[in-house]
MARMARVO-723661 format. One record per atom (N, C-alpha, C, O, CB): x, y negated, z; residue in one letter. Coordinates in steps of 0.001 Angstrom, whole numbers, padded with zeros to 6 digits, always signed. Glycine has a CB too. Layout:
! MARMARVO-723661
XYZA;...
! end
This chain:
! MARMARVO-723661
-125617-094712+210859X;-126020-095675+209886X;-126377-096985+210601X;-127074-096979+211615X;-127200-095143+209053X;-125893-098093+210061X;-126188-099400+210651X;-127625-099779+210337X;-128044-099795+209179X;-125208-100485+210126X;-128373-100084+211393X;-129778-100464+211241X;-130063-101862+211780X;-131184-102358+211655X;-130665-099458+211945X;-129065-102497+212372X;-129245-103861+212867X;-127898-104530+213053X;-126921-103890+213442X;-130031-103867+214189X;-127856-105820+212772X;-126611-106571+212902X;-126950-107965+213381X;-127723-108671+212733X;-125824-106617+211557X;-126387-108372+214504X;-126647-109699+215053X;-125345-110404+215378X;-124413-109804+215914X;-127526-109606+216303X;-125295-111685+215048X;-124220-112555+215516X;-124870-113449+216557X;-125762-114233+216233X;-123543-113395+214330X;-124435-113341+217797X;-125076-114035+218905X;-124338-115302+219336X;-124921-116169+219986X;-125196-113107+220072X;-123066-115410+218977X;-122284-116584+219363X;-121282-116887+218264X;-120623-115984+217750X;-121561-116360+220725X;-121167-118166+217901X;-120210-118610+216890X;-119421-119773+217478X;-119996-120722+218011X;-120929-119025+215554X;-118100-119686+217374X;-117252-120757+217880X;-116164-121042+216856X;-115510-120119+216369X;-116636-120384+219258X;-115969-122297+216532X;-114891-122708+215645X;-114221-123926+216235X;-114890-124872+216653X;-115412-122999+214216X;-112888-123904+216270X;-112185-125013+216904X;-110850-125241+216214X;-110159-124291+215846X;-111977-124743+218406X;-110491-126518+216041X;-109161-126858+215568X;-108488-127721+216634X;-109141-128496+217334X;-109218-127596+214188X;-107167-127567+216739X;-106423-128321+217739X;-106169-129748+217273X;-106273-130699+218049X;-105101-127629+218052X;-105825-129886+215958X;-105471-131198+215434X;-105653-131210+213922X;-105212-130288+213236X;-104019-131570+215812X;-106284-132225+213411X;-106473-132363+211965X;-105124-132523+211281X;-104944-132043+210162X;-107390-133567+211641X;-104186-133179+211919X;-102871-133440+211338X;-102101-132171+210998X;-101318-132173+210047X;-102058-134275+212282X;-102293-131113+211727X;-101506-129899+211506X;-102172-128898+210562X;-101604-127836+210305X;-101238-129231+212821X;-103351-129205+210043X;-104061-128255+209175X;-103309-127962+207876X;-103473-126883+207305X;-105442-128791+208847X;-102498-128889+207404X;-101743-128668+206168X;-100722-127544+206322X;-100280-126982+205320X;-101036-129954+205746X;-100342-127207+207540X;-099337-126170+207797X;-099944-124804+208091X;-099205-123848+208325X;-098465-126583+208951X;-101259-124688+208086X;-101888-123438+208525X;-101560-122262+207621X;-101382-122405+206412X;-103381-123612+208593X;-101488-121103+208246X;-101268-119832+207565X;-102569-119039+207594X;-103494-119364+208339X;-100104-119026+208226X;-102625-117976+206759X;-103798-117100+206810X;-103935-116600+208247X;-102933-116258+208875X;-103673-115895+205791X;-105151-116551+208773X;-105322-116210+210189X;-105005-114754+210513X;-105111-113867+209666X;-106727-116510+210609X;-104617-114544+211752X;-104494-113189+212289X;-105897-112797+212731X;-106535-113515+213501X;-103439-113103+213490X;-106374-111659+212244X;-107741-111217+212516X;-107740-110085+213526X;-106858-109227+213515X;-108437-110774+211223X;-108739-110093+214401X;-108854-109066+215424X;-110332-108762+215653X;-111135-109669+215869X;-108164-109512+216746X;-110676-107490+215603X;-112023-107030+215946X;-111913-106207+217212X;-111127-105262+217276X;-112673-106199+214780X;-112688-106555+218209X;-112720-105795+219463X;-114111-105225+219681X;-115118-105896+219460X;-112307-106684+220663X;-114145-103981+220117X;-115390-103377+220569X;-115439-103632+222069X;-114608-103119+222819X;-115474-101821+220218X;-116397-104411+222499X;-116479-104825+223895X;-117253-103822+224753X;-116895-103557+225900X;-117132-106191+223990X;-118321-103271+224169X;-119201-102405+224964X;-119986-101502+224018X;-120350-101910+222915X;-120172-103250+225860X;-120242-100280+224457X;-121069-099329+223713X;-122109-098783+224667X;-121778-098315+225756X;-120211-098172+223088X;-123384-098842+224253X;-124436-098195+225043X;-125470-097597+224104X;-125479-097878+222905X;-125106-099203+226022X;-126331-096774+224661X;-127320-096084+223840X;-128721-096272+224413X;-128914-096555+225595X;-126984-094589+223736X;-129680-096103+223520X;-131092-096099+223887X;-131775-095151+222920X;-132041-095505+221771X;-131728-097550+223839X;-132060-093937+223393X;-132649-092932+222508X;-131664-092558+221419X;-130563-092087+221705X;-133962-093445+221889X;-132062-092769+220152X;-131184-092429+219029X;-130381-093631+218530X;-129722-093544+217494X;-132004-091857+217887X;-130428-094731+219242X;-129719-095953+218866X;-128421-096093+219656X;-128374-095824+220857X;-130612-097183+219091X;-127376-096517+218962X;-126102-096854+219587X;-125924-098349+219390X;-125903-098825+218255X;-124892-096026+218974X;-125796-099093+220476X;-125598-100543+220412X;-124146-100855+220743X;-123638-100485+221802X;-126561-101290+221387X;-123492-101543+219815X;-122066-101821+219937X;-121869-103329+219988X;-122131-104032+219011X;-121264-101191+218759X;-121406-103820+221132X;-121087-105244+221273X;-119667-105455+220764X;-118766-104678+221081X;-121234-105729+222768X;-119471-106509+219974X;-118179-106748+219348X;-117779-108220+219452X;-118603-109089+219738X;-118213-106313+217885X;-116495-108473+219214X;-116013-109830+218991X;-115072-109798+217788X;-114307-108851+217606X;-115291-110402+220268X;-115143-110832+216987X;-114301-111008+215805X;-113554-112315+216014X;-114175-113357+216221X;-115147-111018+214457X;-112222-112271+215962X;-111427-113464+216214X;-110439-113688+215073X;-109681-112790+214706X;-110684-113346+217557X;-110460-114887+214523X;-109478-115323+213526X;-108676-116437+214176X;-109217-117497+214490X;-110166-115806+212175X;-107371-116196+214381X;-106504-117185+215030X;-105551-117778+213994X;-104877-117060+213255X;-105705-116541+216209X;-105518-119110+213963X;-104716-119837+212982X;-103477-120432+213649X;-103550-120995+214741X;-105553-120948+212312X;-102329-120294+212962X;-101070-120854+213457X;-100377-121600+212313X;-100810-121546+211162X;-100140-119729+214036X;-099285-122302+212661X;-098555-123070+211648X;-097401-122301+211010X;-096757-122801+210088X;-098024-124332+212261X;-097134-121078+211499X;-096084-120251+210898X;-096305-118802+211333X;-097209-118496+212111X;-094650-120753+211314X;-095458-117929+210812X;-095548-116512+211179X;-094548-116128+212269X;-094447-114954+212623X;-095322-115644+209953X;-093818-117089+212799X;-092804-116802+213810X;-093430-116600+215194X;-094606-116899+215405X;-091777-117935+213861X;-092640-116096+216114X;-093116-115891+217482X;-093391-117206+218194X;-094190-117257+219129X;-092105-115085+218272X;-092727-118273+217751X;-092901-119591+218364X;-093974-120420+217657X;-094051-121633+217851X;-091580-120346+218354X;-094792-119773+216846X;-095803-120488+216066X;-096757-121263+216969X;-097147-120805+218044X;-096591-119509+215194X;-097114-122439+216500X;-098055-123289+217225X;-099486-122923+216809X;-099785-122810+215620X;-097763-124803+216953X;-100355-122744+217791X;-101758-122440+217497X;-102441-123687+216944X;-102320-124780+217496X;-102497-121929+218769X;-103164-123494+215837X;-103842-124613+215188X;-105355-124579+215386X;-106014-125617+215332X;-103526-124616+213712X;-105902-123392+215613X;-107342-123280+215790X;-107791-121837+215748X;-106981-120920+215614X;-108069-124079+214731X;-109097-121650+215864X;-109645-120291+215817X;-111122-120311+215419X;-111809-121329+215504X;-109474-119597+217181X;-111567-119150+214985X;-112983-118884+214744X;-113299-117604+215510X;-112597-116603+215369X;-113317-118749+213186X;-114351-117636+216316X;-114734-116454+217093X;-116220-116206+216898X;-117042-117114+217021X;-114393-116633+218609X;-116546-114959+216593X;-117934-114518+216463X;-118152-113370+217435X;-117282-112515+217597X;-118268-114086+214990X;-119302-113349+218077X;-119654-112255+218988X;-121070-111808+218677X;-121924-112611+218303X;-119524-112690+220485X;-121302-110520+218837X;-122647-110023+218565X;-122802-108554+218876X;-122014-107960+219613X;-123003-110266+217135X;-123855-107978+218287X;-124195-106576+218524X;-124558-105929+217193X;-125271-106509+216375X;-125369-106444+219547X;-124051-104713+216996X;-124428-103882+215847X;-125218-102704+216387X;-124805-102057+217350X;-123165-103399+215025X;-126362-102429+215760X;-127175-101268+216128X;-126981-100199+215065X;-127118-100456+213869X;-128690-101649+216275X;-126658-098984+215529X;-126507-097851+214620X;-127463-096744+215063X;-127547-096425+216249X;-125026-097339+214591X;-128174-096167+214110X;-129090-095066+214405X;-128377-093762+214054X;-127934-093566+212922X;-130445-095210+213609X;-128277-092875+215044X;-127470-091667+214874X;-128199-090379+215249X;-127634-089301+215057X;-126228-091782+215694X;-129398-090435+215762X;-130038-089252+216316X;-129712-089180+217797X;-128636-089607+218217X;-129580-087963+215578X;-130625-088646+218591X;-130482-088684+220048X;-129237-087939+220544X;-128494-088465+221372X;-131717-088092+220696X;-129006-086719+220043X;-127843-085945+220487X;-126540-086588+220029X;-125571-086645+220786X;-127927-084511+219962X;-126517-087069+218798X;-125317-087730+218269X;-125021-089006+219048X;-123862-089301+219340X;-125488-088053+216768X;-126059-089760+219385X;-125877-090996+220161X;-125278-090675+221528X;-124374-091371+221991X;-127228-091746+220329X;-125772-089638+222164X;-125231-089240+223465X;-123770-088818+223339X;-122958-089119+224214X;-126064-088095+224065X;-123436-088125+222257X;-122062-087693+222013X;-121136-088901+221788X;-120005-088920+222273X;-122010-086746+220795X;-121623-089897+221055X;-120850-091119+220819X;-120558-091815+222140X;-119426-092225+222393X;-121606-092071+219865X;-121578-091950+222983X;-121404-092623+224268X;-120419-091856+225161X;-119592-092462+225842X;-122763-092774+224979X;-120512-090540+225155X;-119603-089724+225955X;-118155-089926+225495X;-117254-090084+226318X;-119993-088232+225864X;-117938-089918+224169X;-116590-090116+223629X;-116089-091517+223970X;-114923-091682+224330X;-116575-089897+222094X;-116951-092525+223862X;-116554-093895+224179X;-116164-094024+225657X;-115142-094624+225988X;-117695-094872+223842X;-116983-093459+226527X;-116717-093568+227967X;-115449-092834+228386X;-114764-093268+229312X;-117895-093029+228753X;-115127-091729+227719X;-113947-090955+228112X;-112667-091398+227401X;-111587-091349+227988X;-114188-089492+227838X;-112781-091836+226125X;-111578-092128+225340X;-111510-093557+224808X;-110491-093956+224245X;-111494-091180+224193X;-112550-094307+224973X;-112668-095641+224360X;-112453-095572+222846X;-111777-096418+222260X;-111648-096616+224992X;-113040-094556+222233X;-112965-094368+220785X;-114344-094015+220255X;-115165-093424+220956X;-111938-093264+220415X;-114581-094390+219005X;-115794-093994+218302X;-115433-092884+217324X;-114273-092773+216929X;-116450-095207+217564X;-116399-092060+216925X;-116110-091065+215887X;-115584-091775+214628X;-116018-092882+214310X;-117390-090223+215554X;-114663-091141+213929X;-113971-091764+212796X;-114934-092323+211751X;-114791-093474+211339X;-113047-090758+212142X;-115906-091535+211321X;-116825-092014+210275X;-117640-093217+210751X;-117909-094127+209967X;-117772-090884+209839X;-118026-093230+211998X;-118779-094356+212562X;-117881-095588+212664X;-118300-096697+212333X;-119353-093989+213957X;-116646-095388+213122X;-115708-096499+213262X;-115417-097144+211907X;-115359-098369+211810X;-114403-096017+213910X;-115233-096338+210867X;-114989-096874+209525X;-116164-097719+209048X;-115976-098837+208568X;-114726-095734+208533X;-117370-097187+209181X;-118558-097928+208749X;-118679-099232+209534X;-118965-100282+208959X;-119833-097071+208929X;-118465-099163+210831X;-118577-100339+211684X;-117537-101395+211326X;-117888-102562+211151X;-118432-099942+213144X;-116273-101015+211215X;-115207-101971+210930X;-115391-102617+209560X;-115220-103827+209415X;-113846-101284+211005X;-115738-101816+208559X;-115947-102381+207230X;-117126-103342+207209X;-117070-104379+206549X;-116166-101271+206214X;-118180-103010+207919X;-119336-103905+208004X;-118976-105194+208740X;-119336-106285+208297X;-120508-103203+208710X;-118272-105071+209854X;-117865-106258+210607X;-116913-107128+209793X;-117038-108353+209798X;-117204-105850+211925X;-115966-106508+209096X;-115059-107288+208246X;-115848-108088+207220X;-115603-109282+207048X;-114048-106364+207536X;-116781-107453+206544X;-117554-108122+205507X;-118431-109230+206079X;-118360-110376+205635X;-118409-107117+204765X;-119248-108892+207050X;-120209-109868+207574X;-119543-111004+208351X;-119930-112165+208217X;-121209-109169+208467X;-118558-110671+209148X;-117888-111716+209930X;-116995-112585+209042X;-116860-113784+209286X;-117055-111086+211059X;-116390-111993+208024X;-115607-112802+207086X;-116511-113781+206342X;-116144-114941+206149X;-114859-111898+206085X;-117679-113325+205926X;-118613-114196+205215X;-119091-115329+206117X;-119087-116488+205703X;-119811-113390+204698X;-119497-115015+207323X;-119946-116046+208263X;-118779-116940+208661X;-118926-118160+208735X;-120582-115405+209516X;-117630-116341+208914X;-116441-117105+209276X;-116014-118078+208186X;-115469-119142+208480X;-115306-116168+209585X;-116261-117717+206923X;-115941-118607+205814X;-116751-119891+205894X;-116219-120974+205650X;-116193-117909+204481X;-118018-119785+206230X;-118859-120981+206369X;-118353-121877+207489X;-118314-123100+207347X;-120319-120585+206636X;-117962-121261+208609X;-117421-122028+209735X;-116085-122655+209324X;-115842-123831+209597X;-117240-121118+210997X;-115228-121882+208674X;-113906-122360+208271X;-114010-123591+207370X;-113301-124575+207583X;-113135-121247+207552X;-114880-123545+206374X;-115030-124684+205477X;-115500-125927+206218X;-115088-127040+205893X;-116003-124349+204362X;-116348-125742+207199X;-116885-126913+207890X;-115856-127598+208789X;-116014-128776+209108X;-118084-126512+208714X;-114799-126884+209207X;-113794-127515+210077X;-112400-127568+209444X;-111439-127958+210106X;-113718-126769+211395X;-112283-127182+208177X;-111021-127341+207461X;-110019-126217+207585X;-108826-126438+207376X;-110389-128547+207908X;-110466-125012+207920X;-109562-123865+208041X;-109646-122979+206798X;-110619-123035+206045X;-109897-123044+209305X;-108629-122176+206601X;-108619-121204+205510X;-109670-120135+205822X;-109744-119670+206960X;-107188-120565+205324X;-110480-119736+204842X;-111487-118695+205102X;-110843-117384+205558X;-109818-116977+205010X;-112328-118446+203843X;-111430-116727+206548X;-110874-115458+207062X;-111390-114260+206266X;-111923-113314+206846X;-111227-115282+208554X;-111235-114295+204946X;-111792-113251+204081X;-110958-111981+204091X;-109738-112022+203938X;-111912-113761+202665X;-111630-110860+204273X;-111014-109539+204195X;-111632-108852+202983X;-112837-108603+202953X;-111231-108698+205526X;-110801-108543+201979X;-111337-107967+200751X;-111038-106473+200603X;-111485-105845+199643X;-110782-108707+199567X;-110305-105916+201525X;-109987-104494+201431X;-110955-103668+202278X;-111644-104194+203152X;-108536-104236+201876X;-110990-102377+202002X;-111799-101445+202770X;-110890-100698+203733X;-109796-100273+203363X;-112562-100459+201840X;-111346-100539+204965X;-110568-099838+205980X;-110855-098341+205917X;-112010-097923+205830X;-110882-100391+207387X;-109812-097555+205962X;-109917-096096+206009X;-109160-095646+207245X;-107993-095998+207417X;-109349-095414+204697X;-109800-094879+208101X;-109175-094417+209340X;-108804-092943+209208X;-109605-092122+208761X;-110120-094637+210552X;-107575-092627+209606X;-107144-091240+209646X;-106896-090845+211081X;-106220-091554+211825X;-105883-091020+208791X;-107442-089717+211464X;-107210-089229+212827X;-105818-088623+212892X;-105355-087987+211945X;-108294-088183+213252X;-105161-088830+214025X;-103827-088240+214184X;-103955-086728+214313X;-104911-086205+214887X;-103097-088836+215424X;-102962-086048+213763X;-102970-084582+213837X;-102300-084169+215117X;-101184-084595+215417X;-102260-083937+212611X;-102989-083331+215878X;-102455-082907+217189X;-101792-081581+217088X;-101286-081066+218084X;-103548-082846+218238X;
! end
């Protein structure tokens, strides 16, 4: 369960005001940078990146970006937290239910914050309105 959410760094940049009329909906990327634990808490460092281009082609010109970085705190119980850290260290994966909660929360909160940044510099808001559902591969 998410018990804390922090955005520690916000960056918004455009390359040129002249090219903003050609912008497309941004390509969005969420990265989990680091996972650590303290007792029953799991602290997950993340980055959220919205990259804007003038087309969908491979030769698209970059127009700007919005980047948010921060930490999400999840309370899982001491044994569960240790299990999460072990899985992260060995596989670079989070348990499916935790990953779903985390991604959906990051999509919502970072899209909302990113919208404020986008409006202030003339970019399309990086809004994500769908819910992410993760399915584990069958082995």
